[in-house]
C-alpha positions in Angstrom: 56.7 -203.8 -60.7 56.8 -202.0 -64.0 59.0 -198.8 -64.3 55.9 -197.0 -65.6 53.9 -197.8 -62.6 53.1 -194.8 -60.5 53.8 -196.7 -57.3 57.3 -198.2 -57.6 59.1 -200.7 -55.3 61.4 -197.9 -54.2 58.5 -195.7 -53.2 56.8 -198.4 -51.1 60.2 -199.3 -49.5 60.9 -195.7 -48.7 57.5 -195.2 -47.2 57.8 -198.4 -45.1 61.3 -197.3 -43.8 59.8 -194.0 -42.7 57.4 -196.0 -40.5 60.4 -197.5 -38.8 62.0 -194.2 -37.7 60.6 -194.7 -34.1 62.3 -198.1 -34.0 65.7 -196.6 -35.0 65.4 -193.8 -32.4 64.1 -196.3 -29.8 67.1 -198.6 -30.4 69.6 -195.8 -30.1 68.0 -194.1 -27.0 66.3 -197.1 -25.5 67.5 -196.5 -21.9 66.5 -192.8 -22.0 62.8 -193.7 -22.3 60.7 -194.7 -19.3 59.3 -198.2 -19.3 55.7 -196.8 -19.7 55.1 -194.2 -22.3 51.9 -192.2 -23.0 49.9 -193.5 -25.9 46.6 -191.5 -25.7 45.9 -187.8 -25.2 42.8 -185.8 -24.8 42.1 -182.6 -26.6 43.6 -180.6 -23.7 46.9 -182.3 -24.3 46.6 -184.5 -21.1 47.7 -188.1 -21.1 44.8 -190.5 -20.7 46.6 -193.9 -20.9 50.1 -195.5 -21.1 51.6 -198.5 -22.8 54.9 -200.4 -22.6 57.7 -198.6 -24.5 58.5 -201.8 -26.5 55.0 -201.7 -27.9 55.2 -198.1 -28.9 58.8 -197.9 -30.0 59.0 -201.3 -31.9 55.8 -203.3 -32.3 53.5 -200.4 -33.5 56.0 -199.0 -36.1 56.6 -202.5 -37.5 52.9 -203.0 -37.8 52.6 -199.6 -39.6 55.4 -200.6 -42.0 53.7 -203.9 -42.8 50.4 -202.1 -43.4 52.2 -199.7 -45.8 53.7 -202.7 -47.7 50.3 -204.4 -47.9 48.6 -201.2 -49.1 51.3 -200.7 -51.7 50.9 -204.2 -53.0 47.1 -203.8 -53.0 47.3 -200.6 -55.0 49.7 -202.1 -57.5 47.7 -205.3 -58.1 44.3 -203.6 -58.3 42.2 -206.0 -60.4 40.0 -203.2 -61.6 42.9 -201.3 -63.1 46.0 -203.5 -63.5 48.0 -200.9 -65.3 47.2 -198.2 -62.7 46.3 -195.7 -65.5 43.2 -194.6 -63.7 44.6 -193.7 -60.4 45.7 -190.1 -59.7 49.5 -190.2 -59.0 49.2 -187.5 -56.3 46.4 -189.4 -54.5 48.4 -192.7 -54.8 51.5 -191.1 -53.2 49.4 -189.4 -50.5 47.7 -192.7 -49.7 51.0 -194.6 -49.4 52.5 -191.8 -47.2 49.6 -191.3 -44.8 50.6 -194.2 -42.6 54.2 -193.2 -42.0 53.2 -189.6 -41.5 50.6 -190.6 -38.9 53.1 -193.0 -37.3 55.7 -190.4 -36.9 53.3 -187.7 -35.6 52.2 -190.2 -32.9 55.8 -190.9 -32.0 56.6 -187.2 -31.9 53.8 -186.6 -29.5 55.0 -189.5 -27.3 58.6 -188.2 -27.5 57.6 -184.7 -26.6 55.6 -185.8 -23.6 58.1 -188.3 -22.3 60.9 -185.7 -22.5 58.7 -183.0 -21.1 59.9 -180.7 -23.9 56.7 -178.5 -24.0 52.9 -178.8 -23.7 51.2 -180.4 -26.6 49.2 -178.0 -28.7 46.0 -179.8 -29.6 45.2 -177.4 -32.4 48.0 -178.9 -34.6 46.3 -182.3 -35.2 43.1 -180.7 -36.2 44.9 -178.3 -38.6 46.9 -181.3 -40.0 43.6 -183.2 -40.7 42.3 -180.1 -42.4 45.3 -179.9 -44.7 44.9 -183.5 -45.6 41.3 -183.0 -46.5 42.3 -180.0 -48.6 44.8 -182.0 -50.6 42.5 -185.0 -51.0 39.6 -182.7 -52.0 41.7 -181.0 -54.6 42.6 -184.2 -56.5 39.5 -186.3 -56.0 37.6 -184.8 -59.0 40.5 -185.7 -61.2 40.7 -189.3 -60.0 39.4 -191.7 -62.6 37.3 -194.8 -61.8 39.3 -197.5 -59.9 38.7 -199.9 -57.1 41.3 -198.6 -54.6 41.3 -194.8 -54.3 38.2 -192.6 -54.2 34.6 -193.0 -53.3 34.2 -196.7 -54.0 30.9 -198.5 -53.6 28.7 -200.8 -55.8 27.1 -197.8 -57.6 30.3 -195.8 -58.4 32.1 -198.9 -59.6 29.3 -199.9 -61.9 29.0 -196.6 -63.7 31.8 -194.2 -64.7 29.4 -191.2 -64.9 28.2 -191.8 -61.3 31.9 -192.2 -60.2 32.8 -188.9 -61.7 29.9 -187.0 -60.3 30.3 -188.6 -56.8 34.0 -188.0 -56.6 33.6 -184.4 -57.9 31.1 -183.6 -55.1 33.3 -185.5 -52.5 36.2 -183.4 -53.6 34.4 -180.1 -53.1 33.0 -181.2 -49.7 36.4 -182.4 -48.6 37.9 -179.0 -49.4 35.0 -177.3 -47.4 35.6 -179.6 -44.4 39.3 -179.0 -44.7 38.8 -175.3 -44.4 36.5 -175.8 -41.4 39.1 -178.0 -39.7 41.7 -175.3 -40.1 39.4 -172.5 -38.8 37.8 -174.4 -35.9 40.9 -174.5 -33.6 41.0 -170.7 -33.6 37.4 -170.4 -32.6 36.6 -170.4 -28.9 35.2 -173.9 -28.6 35.4 -176.2 -25.6 38.3 -178.6 -26.3 36.2 -181.6 -25.3 33.7 -180.8 -28.2 36.4 -180.8 -30.9 36.7 -184.6 -31.3 32.9 -184.9 -31.6 33.0 -182.2 -34.3 35.7 -184.0 -36.2 33.8 -187.3 -36.1 30.5 -185.6 -37.0 32.0 -184.0 -40.2 33.8 -187.1 -41.3 30.7 -189.3 -40.6 28.4 -186.8 -42.4 30.7 -186.7 -45.4 30.8 -190.4 -45.7 27.1 -191.0 -45.4 26.2 -188.0 -47.6 28.5 -189.0 -50.4 27.4 -192.6 -50.5 23.7 -191.6 -50.4 24.3 -189.2 -53.3 25.8 -192.0 -55.4 22.9 -194.3 -54.6 20.4 -191.5 -55.6 22.2 -191.0 -58.9 22.2 -194.8 -59.6 18.5 -195.1 -58.6 17.5 -192.3 -60.9 19.4 -193.7 -63.8 18.0 -197.2 -63.3 14.5 -195.8 -63.0 14.7 -194.1 -66.4 
């Protein structure tokens, strides 16, 4: 990879190694973990299912690391923008680090529960999602047309103006949803309703933004 490329080999390697932190801890403290570990939690912090520790400590992190490598290669060899000049550097780095961040948050939740350190606070994941939306939303309007990062569909990739308008709106809406996700956990809402709210907002954002880009394209073609 070129030295000028915003996604270097070292960055991809570092991100992939971060995914393997659970493997390292699992290897060093293998016997201290029970054979079956929690792998799913409800929004009350209760365990809903278990999985073999080998799967959670080794197989899952390795898969996450491989996905990170594949994602890094895909971003680098984007046929739409071979020199990576159009991708926002912050969004590229955020994209490549999302997987290791999620991987280690999952492991942290598993570790806390298996060691009975304290009760899991389900507000934290919602707030974390909100912060991610805030960061993404702040940089999306600055992200130029490319085939990897941003609102990518047949209409935005065909027209740079439609790309810019669509990603600008997506950025504003992402910031709004991010703020809502940060506020929602502090409102007296039944915990079981929270996942449905998260899914609703994400689904509505996805459908609304793609519909908006289609309308822009349709109006342009009509005239």
